[in-house]
N, C-alpha and C positions, 0 to 999 in steps of 0.2 A: 168760617173761612180763615185759613191761616196764611199770613204773609211771610214769605221767605225773602229776605233782602240781601242782595249781593253787596259785598264789602265796598266795592268801588261805587256802587249806587249810593250807599250811605254817606260816603265821603263827599260825593257831589251834591247830595241833598242838603248838606250843611253849608255849602258854598253859596253865599248870597249873590255872587256875580254870575252864577250859572243858571240861566233861565230854564225852568222845567217846561216840558212839552207834553201835552196830553194827546194821546192817539186813541182813536175809536175804531172798533171793528163791529159792524152791525150786520147780522145775518138776515138776509131777505129770503124767506123760505117759501117755496111752492110745494104744497102738500100733494101726495098721491102721484108723483112722477115716477115713471118706470125707469129703472137703472139702465145705463147704456150696455150694449152687447146682448140684450135680451135675457139678462140674468134675472134673479129674484127682484120683485118690485122694491123700490126704495121708498121709505115713508116720506122722505123729504129730499129736495134738491136745493142747496143753498147757494146764493150769490153773496159773497162777503164784500160789503162796502167799507172801504178803509179811508178814514178822514183824519186830518191833523189839525188840531187847534193851534195853528202856527201861521207865520206870514209867508211860508214857502212849503213846497212838498217835502216830505220826510221819507227817507229810505231807512228802514229798520228791520233787522232780521231777514233781509232779502225781499221784503215786501215794500211797496210804495204806498204811502199814506198821502192823499191829496189835501192840500191846504184848503180849508173850508171854514166859513164863519160858524163857529160853534162855541158853546159855553156849557159848563156843568155846575151843579150845586156841590156843596161839600158832601162827601160820602157820609151817610148817616149810620149811626150805631144804636143798638138797643141797650137796655139796662145791663145786659150780660156782656156787652162789649162786642157783640157779633155785628158784622156789616149787614145792613138790611135794605139799603136803597140809595138811589141817586136820581136826579132829574137832569136831562140833557136837552138843550135847545139848539137847533140847527137852522141855518138860513133856508128860506123857501122861495126866494125871489125867482129862481129859475123854474119853480114848480116841480123839481125833481122829486122832492119828498112827498108832495101831494100825489104824484103818480104812484109811488110805492104804496101809499095808504089806500089809494083807489083800487089798485090791482091785487093787493095782498092783504090778508089779515095778519098784521105783524105782531099781534099779542102772543106772548110766549117765546118770541124769537130771542136768540142769544145776543147780548151786547158785551163786548170786552172793552174795558177802560184801562189803558196802559200809560203809565207815567215814565218818561225817559228824560235824559238831560243831554243838551247839545254836545257837551264835552265828552260824553261816553256813548255817543250814538252808534259808534262802530262795534261796541261790545253788546252782543245780543243777549248776554246774561244780566246786564245792568238795567233793570226795570222793575216797576211795581205794577202788578197785574190784579185786577178785580173783574169778576164775571157776574153779570146780572141778566135778568130776563125781562122783556118788555111787559109791563102791566097795563098801562093806559097811555093814550096819546091824544093830542089835540093839534089842530092846525089853523092858521090864518093866512092872510096874503103874504106875510113876510117871514114867518117862522113856523117850525114844528117843534112841539115840546113832547118829550118822551119821558114817562115815569117808569123807572125800572126797579125791580126788587130782586132779592136773592132767590135761588132755586126753591128753597123750602117754603118761602112765603108765596111764591107764584103757583105752587102745586094745587092750592085750593081754588084757584081761579078757573073759570070755564074757558078753555082754549080750544076752539074748533079744530085747529090743525095740529094738535098735540095729544096723542093718546098715551095713557100710562099703562103699559103692558108688562107683565112678568115674563112673557115668552119671546118678545121681539125687541131688539135694540133699534132706536129711532135715528141713530147718528148716520150721517153720510159716510159711506165707506171710503177711507183715505181722503176725506173732504177737507177743504180749506178752513172749516170752522174750528178745527183743533180739538173737537170732542172725541173723535175716534182714536186718533194718535197712532194707529197702526202704520208702520213704515216698512213692512217686510215685503216679500216677493210674491205672496199669494195673490192671485188676481181677483178673487171674489170672496164674499162672506155671506152666509145665509142669515146673518143678523140674529142668530139664537145665541144663548149662553153656552149650552153644552152639546149642541149639534155637531155632526161630523165636520162641518165647515163653519163652525161658530166661533165666538170670541175666544173661548178657552183653547180651541184647537189652534188658534192664531197666537197663543201666548199673550192674549190681550184682554183677559177676563176683568182686569182691574178697571178697564175703561168701558165695560158693558153699560149701555145707557138705559136698559130696561129696569124693572123693579121686581126682582125675584122674591122679595118679601111679601108681595101681594098674595093673599091666600088663593089657592086653586079651587076649582069647583068641587073637588072631591075631598077637601080638607075636613077632617073629623075633629071636633072639639070635645074633650072628655072621654071617659072610658066607656 
């Protein structure tokens, strides 16, 4: 995972007087929901929960992040310097997170951790972004702890609501999760890579969420 840092962000990061703010985006995904309009079924429909580890609500990039009791561990790296994981703890006094866990299997769901600064909050390009996927979680009467890993590390986990397919993109079409990234005028997508109404036809092949490298059933090895 490569971090691209805005020049203004770097300047603010070096300022001791400017308090950093951690923002969280957690996808709560319901599997197997049919897309609106009676079109092709969507693999997932996501509700994005936005939280701010701050003493008041934060508006950044046009989205509101609700002030919430939360804390995170230091982002961990492996021997190669690659980011591999983070642990996030959120308050559970209201039992809101207990409800999420009871109603959804959140393993494999996307978590975005975004670091911003109060002095540059109006600059939507001034931030540090890391994306993880939920690996394990635990809850008690006061808090929920979520252990997250990188996408490559989570791929070996058994995730009931996440299929790894070469033929189908799992992302929510034009969804708030930010995985699809298509912002054009086409109303639908058949979620294939090379179909007539697929990602390549949308000019969006780079964000295709399937795994075309998975061998097909008729692959022949050797002469």
